[in-house]
C-alpha positions as CSV (number, residue, x, y, z in Angstrom):
1,M,-15.7,4.4,-25.9
2,R,-12.3,2.7,-24.8
3,V,-12.0,-0.5,-26.2
4,P,-10.7,-2.5,-23.4
5,D,-7.2,-4.0,-24.1
6,E,-8.6,-7.6,-23.6
7,E,-11.2,-7.1,-26.3
8,R,-8.6,-5.4,-28.7
9,N,-6.7,-8.5,-28.5
10,G,-8.8,-10.9,-28.9
11,T,-8.2,-12.5,-25.7
12,V,-10.7,-12.7,-22.4
13,K,-8.5,-12.9,-19.0
14,P,-10.0,-14.9,-16.5
15,L,-11.5,-13.1,-13.6
16,G,-9.6,-14.8,-11.2
17,P,-9.9,-14.0,-7.1
18,K,-10.9,-11.1,-5.1
19,V,-8.0,-9.7,-4.1
20,V,-7.8,-6.7,-1.5
21,A,-4.1,-5.6,-1.3
22,L,-3.2,-3.0,1.5
23,G,0.0,-0.8,1.7
24,G,1.0,2.9,0.1
25,G,3.8,4.5,-2.3
26,H,6.4,2.4,-4.3
27,G,5.2,-1.1,-2.1
28,L,1.8,-1.0,-3.1
29,Y,2.6,0.0,-6.6
30,A,4.9,-2.9,-7.2
31,S,2.1,-5.3,-5.9
32,L,-0.6,-3.7,-7.7
33,S,1.6,-4.2,-11.0
34,A,2.4,-7.8,-10.2
35,L,-1.6,-8.2,-9.1
36,R,-3.0,-6.9,-11.9
37,R,-1.8,-9.4,-14.3
38,V,-3.2,-11.8,-11.9
39,T,-7.1,-10.8,-11.3
40,D,-9.5,-8.6,-12.7
41,R,-11.2,-8.4,-9.4
42,L,-8.7,-6.1,-7.1
43,T,-9.2,-3.6,-5.0
44,A,-6.3,-1.4,-3.7
45,V,-6.6,-0.1,0.4
46,V,-4.4,3.0,0.8
47,T,-3.0,4.5,3.8
48,V,-3.9,7.9,4.1
49,A,-1.4,9.8,6.3
50,D,1.2,11.2,4.2
51,D,2.3,15.0,5.4
52,G,4.8,15.6,2.8
53,G,5.3,17.5,-0.9
54,S,2.4,18.1,-2.7
55,S,0.1,15.5,-0.8
56,G,0.7,17.4,2.4
57,R,0.6,20.5,0.9
58,L,-3.1,20.0,-0.5
59,R,-4.2,18.3,2.7
60,R,-2.9,21.5,5.1
61,E,-4.6,23.8,2.5
62,L,-8.0,21.8,2.0
63,G,-8.2,19.6,4.4
64,V,-8.4,17.0,1.9
65,L,-7.0,13.3,2.5
66,P,-3.8,13.1,0.9
67,P,-4.0,12.0,-2.6
68,G,-0.4,11.2,-3.4
69,D,-0.8,7.0,-2.2
70,L,-4.1,7.3,-3.9
71,R,-2.7,8.5,-7.2
72,M,0.3,6.0,-7.4
73,A,-2.2,3.0,-6.9
74,L,-4.3,4.8,-9.4
75,A,-1.1,5.0,-12.2
76,A,-0.1,1.0,-11.3
77,L,-3.6,0.0,-12.4
78,C,-3.2,2.1,-15.8
79,G,-3.7,-0.3,-19.0
80,D,-0.7,-1.7,-21.2
81,D,-1.8,0.0,-24.2
82,E,-1.5,3.8,-25.3
83,W,-4.3,4.8,-23.5
84,G,-3.0,3.4,-20.2
85,Q,0.4,4.6,-20.3
86,T,-0.2,8.1,-21.6
87,W,-2.6,8.3,-18.5
88,R,0.2,7.1,-16.2
89,D,2.3,9.4,-17.2
90,V,0.1,12.4,-16.9
91,V,-1.2,11.4,-13.3
92,Q,2.7,11.2,-12.3
93,H,3.8,14.1,-13.9
94,R,4.8,16.9,-11.5
95,F,5.3,20.5,-12.1
96,R,8.7,21.9,-12.7
97,S,8.1,25.6,-12.8
98,E,9.4,28.1,-9.8
99,G,5.8,29.1,-8.1
100,D,2.9,27.5,-6.7
101,L,2.9,24.5,-8.6
102,R,6.3,23.6,-8.1
103,G,6.4,19.7,-7.1
104,H,2.7,19.1,-7.4
105,A,2.0,15.9,-9.6
106,V,-0.9,16.6,-11.6
107,G,-3.0,13.0,-10.9
108,N,-3.3,14.9,-7.0
109,L,-4.9,17.9,-8.4
110,L,-7.0,16.2,-10.2
111,I,-8.3,13.9,-7.7
112,V,-8.7,17.0,-5.6
113,A,-10.3,18.6,-8.1
114,L,-13.3,15.7,-8.5
115,W,-13.7,15.9,-4.4
116,E,-14.5,19.4,-4.9
117,L,-16.8,18.6,-7.7
118,L,-18.5,16.3,-6.1
119,A,-18.6,17.5,-2.7
120,E,-22.1,17.3,-2.2
121,N,-22.5,13.3,-2.4
122,P,-21.7,12.1,0.5
123,D,-19.5,9.6,-0.9
124,S,-17.5,12.3,-2.7
125,T,-14.4,10.7,-1.8
126,V,-14.8,7.1,-3.3
127,A,-16.7,8.8,-6.3
128,G,-13.8,10.8,-7.3
129,L,-11.7,8.0,-7.0
130,D,-14.1,5.5,-8.9
131,W,-13.9,8.6,-11.8
132,V,-10.0,8.9,-12.1
133,G,-10.2,5.3,-12.4
134,R,-12.6,5.3,-15.2
135,L,-10.6,7.7,-17.1
136,L,-7.6,5.9,-16.3
137,G,-9.1,2.8,-17.7
138,A,-8.0,1.5,-14.1
139,H,-8.0,-2.5,-14.0
140,G,-9.4,-2.5,-10.2
141,R,-10.3,0.2,-7.4
142,V,-8.3,2.0,-5.2
143,L,-10.0,3.1,-1.9
144,P,-8.8,4.8,0.9
145,M,-8.0,3.0,4.2
146,A,-10.1,5.5,6.4
147,A,-12.3,8.4,5.6
148,V,-10.4,11.2,7.2
149,P,-6.7,12.4,7.1
150,M,-4.6,11.0,10.0
151,D,-1.0,11.2,11.2
152,I,1.2,8.6,12.4
153,V,2.7,8.7,15.4
154,A,5.9,6.5,16.0
155,E,7.6,5.3,19.6
156,V,10.9,5.8,18.7
157,R,14.4,4.9,20.9
158,G,17.0,7.3,20.2
159,A,15.3,10.3,18.2
160,D,17.5,12.4,19.8
161,P,21.3,11.4,19.1
162,S,22.6,12.6,22.2
163,R,20.0,10.5,24.1
164,P,20.4,6.9,22.6
165,D,18.5,5.0,24.7
166,E,15.8,7.5,25.4
167,V,12.2,6.7,24.0
168,G,10.4,9.7,22.9
169,R,7.5,9.9,19.9
170,V,7.8,11.5,16.6
171,R,4.6,12.5,15.0
172,G,3.6,12.4,10.7
173,Q,4.8,9.8,8.5
174,V,7.8,12.1,7.2
175,A,9.1,12.3,10.5
176,C,8.7,8.8,11.2
177,A,10.3,7.5,8.0
178,S,12.9,9.6,8.1
179,T,14.0,9.6,12.4
180,P,17.4,8.6,13.0
181,G,16.4,6.3,15.7
182,A,15.0,3.1,15.9
183,V,11.1,3.0,15.3
184,L,9.5,0.7,18.2
185,G,5.7,0.7,17.0
186,V,3.3,3.1,15.5
187,S,-0.5,4.5,16.2
188,L,-2.6,6.8,14.8
189,V,-4.1,9.8,15.6
190,P,-7.1,10.2,15.6
191,A,-7.1,6.6,17.4
192,D,-10.5,5.5,16.1
193,P,-11.3,7.1,12.7
194,P,-14.1,6.4,11.0
195,A,-13.7,3.2,8.4
196,C,-14.6,3.8,4.8
197,P,-17.4,1.5,4.3
198,E,-16.6,0.2,1.0
199,T,-13.4,-1.0,2.3
200,I,-14.8,-3.2,4.8
201,A,-17.0,-4.2,2.0
202,A,-14.1,-5.2,0.2
203,V,-12.1,-6.8,2.9
204,E,-15.3,-9.1,3.9
205,D,-15.6,-10.0,0.0
206,A,-12.2,-10.8,-0.8
207,D,-10.8,-14.2,-1.6
208,W,-7.2,-13.1,-0.7
209,I,-5.9,-10.1,1.1
210,V,-2.3,-9.3,0.5
211,F,0.1,-7.0,3.1
212,G,2.8,-5.5,1.7
213,P,5.5,-5.1,0.6
214,G,6.2,-1.4,1.2
215,S,7.6,1.2,4.2
216,W,6.2,-1.2,7.0
217,F,5.8,1.4,9.8
218,T,4.4,4.3,7.8
219,S,2.4,2.5,5.0
220,V,1.7,-1.6,5.8
221,L,0.9,-1.5,9.4
222,P,-1.2,1.7,9.6
223,H,-4.2,-0.1,8.3
224,L,-4.3,-2.4,11.4
225,K,-4.7,0.5,13.6
226,V,-7.7,1.5,12.4
227,P,-9.8,-0.3,14.8
228,A,-12.9,-1.2,11.9
229,L,-10.4,-2.0,9.2
230,A,-8.7,-4.3,12.0
231,R,-11.2,-6.3,12.9
232,A,-12.4,-6.8,9.2
233,L,-9.1,-7.9,8.5
234,T,-8.6,-10.5,11.2
235,S,-12.2,-12.0,10.6
236,S,-12.6,-12.3,6.9
237,K,-12.7,-15.4,5.6
238,A,-10.2,-14.4,2.9
239,R,-6.5,-16.1,3.3
240,R,-3.8,-13.3,3.8
241,V,-0.7,-13.1,2.1
242,V,2.4,-11.3,3.4
243,A,5.0,-9.8,0.4
244,L,8.1,-9.0,2.2
245,N,10.4,-6.4,1.6
246,L,13.6,-6.8,-0.7
247,A,15.9,-4.9,1.8
248,P,14.8,-2.9,5.2
249,Q,14.0,0.5,4.8
250,P,16.0,3.2,5.4
251,G,15.2,5.1,8.7
252,E,12.2,2.9,9.4
253,T,13.5,-0.8,9.4
254,D,17.4,-0.7,9.4
255,D,19.0,-4.0,10.3
256,F,15.7,-5.6,10.3
257,S,15.7,-9.2,9.1
258,P,12.8,-10.6,7.7
259,Q,11.8,-12.8,10.5
260,R,11.6,-9.4,12.8
261,H,9.3,-8.0,10.2
262,L,6.4,-10.5,11.1
263,E,7.4,-10.1,15.1
264,V,6.6,-6.3,14.7
265,L,3.7,-7.1,12.5
266,Q,2.7,-9.8,15.3
267,A,3.0,-7.1,17.7
268,H,0.8,-4.7,15.8
269,A,-1.9,-7.4,15.3
270,P,-2.1,-10.2,18.1
271,D,-5.0,-11.7,16.6
272,L,-4.0,-11.5,12.8
273,T,-3.4,-14.9,11.4
274,V,-1.3,-15.3,8.0
275,D,-1.6,-18.4,5.5
276,V,1.6,-17.4,3.4
277,V,4.7,-15.3,3.7
278,L,6.3,-14.7,0.3
279,A,9.9,-13.3,0.7
280,D,12.8,-13.6,-2.0
281,D,14.8,-16.2,-2.2
282,G,18.1,-14.3,-2.8
283,V,17.7,-11.9,0.3
284,V,16.6,-14.8,3.2
285,D,20.0,-15.5,5.1
286,D,18.5,-17.6,7.5
287,P,15.3,-19.4,5.9
288,D,15.2,-22.1,9.0
289,A,14.6,-18.5,11.5
290,L,12.4,-17.2,8.9
291,D,10.3,-20.5,8.3
292,K,9.9,-20.7,12.5
293,A,8.7,-17.2,12.7
294,V,5.8,-18.1,9.8
295,R,4.7,-20.8,11.6
296,E,4.3,-18.6,14.8
297,L,1.9,-16.7,12.7
298,G,-0.4,-20.0,11.6
299,G,1.4,-19.7,8.0
300,R,3.9,-21.3,5.2
301,L,6.9,-19.9,3.7
302,V,7.0,-19.3,0.3
303,L,10.6,-18.6,-1.4
304,A,10.6,-17.2,-5.1
305,G,12.8,-15.0,-7.4
306,V,10.6,-11.7,-7.3
307,A,13.8,-9.2,-7.3
308,A,14.3,-7.1,-10.4
309,D,18.0,-8.2,-12.2
310,D,19.4,-4.5,-11.6
311,G,20.4,-5.6,-7.8
312,S,18.0,-3.0,-7.1
313,P,15.4,-3.6,-3.6
314,R,12.7,-3.6,-6.2
315,H,10.0,-6.5,-7.3
316,E,9.7,-7.2,-11.0
317,P,6.2,-7.4,-11.4
318,A,6.3,-10.5,-13.8
319,R,8.1,-12.3,-11.7
320,L,6.0,-11.1,-8.4
321,A,2.9,-12.1,-10.7
322,Q,3.9,-15.2,-11.4
323,A,4.6,-16.2,-7.3
324,F,0.8,-14.9,-6.6
325,V,-0.5,-17.1,-9.3
326,Q,1.4,-19.9,-7.1
327,I,0.4,-19.0,-4.2
328,F,-3.4,-18.7,-5.2
329,S,-3.7,-21.4,-7.0
330,E,-2.7,-23.9,-3.6
């Protein structure tokens, strides 16, 4: 049996607050890489609308939830020891063949294989993710935001460059993320998907809920368009943190200011209140305008240096963790 990192090192990390982090892809990976340093009671709630790459192929062929963002969340929670780092690399590895396996991530196939083996179990989706988490020694749990795969539908102005003022609809996560037009809002198909019971329970039991960072329209906001999950997020006793991106997302939020991200959040979830908004102090051009937008959501603004030193729009896990520790302790 694998010995936990803390026992091997002779230290025991405090349990910390119960935290639920929402998102998908690289943004959620960043927040989980930080939060796992802060608490051992961590649950990732992951968007399940991906329709591209390996995930899209498995979704179309087998009718399963797209596993890619779930895999990335599990990889972010792997331990820092040799066991964890090895399994992180394994599940993230993509085949380089010229055949049918080309581009498939090992972790995607592993997750889907467990779903097939556990198909007789009514909770096969969550059970499969839990089994992968046990294999990886994950420091937390990974759950889907809904029990069925779904499509994101975006209202877009200027999706057709020849008609820049026309508002139309674009369907699919990849299409929404890469549209040349301006995304105005998103909805889901189906509009009222069944929520994952374990996800609802985690949100209701949380001390803190973390939104972002991540692709705003395709990773963060979709959680608020699942009706049962949205109700849980707005009614939970938990305090809520919004971690803003370091730069606009190309194709989704071009030219968005930090406060514009909050305005869009409020438009998609008018009943949601926010306790804290975290932003990097090096990318906020107008802190007064951002502070005003934060106060309109009922929260306070925290500015901290959370960016990596290489100049990329990437959060540095240790710095982001330090910011979360400050927020959770106040």
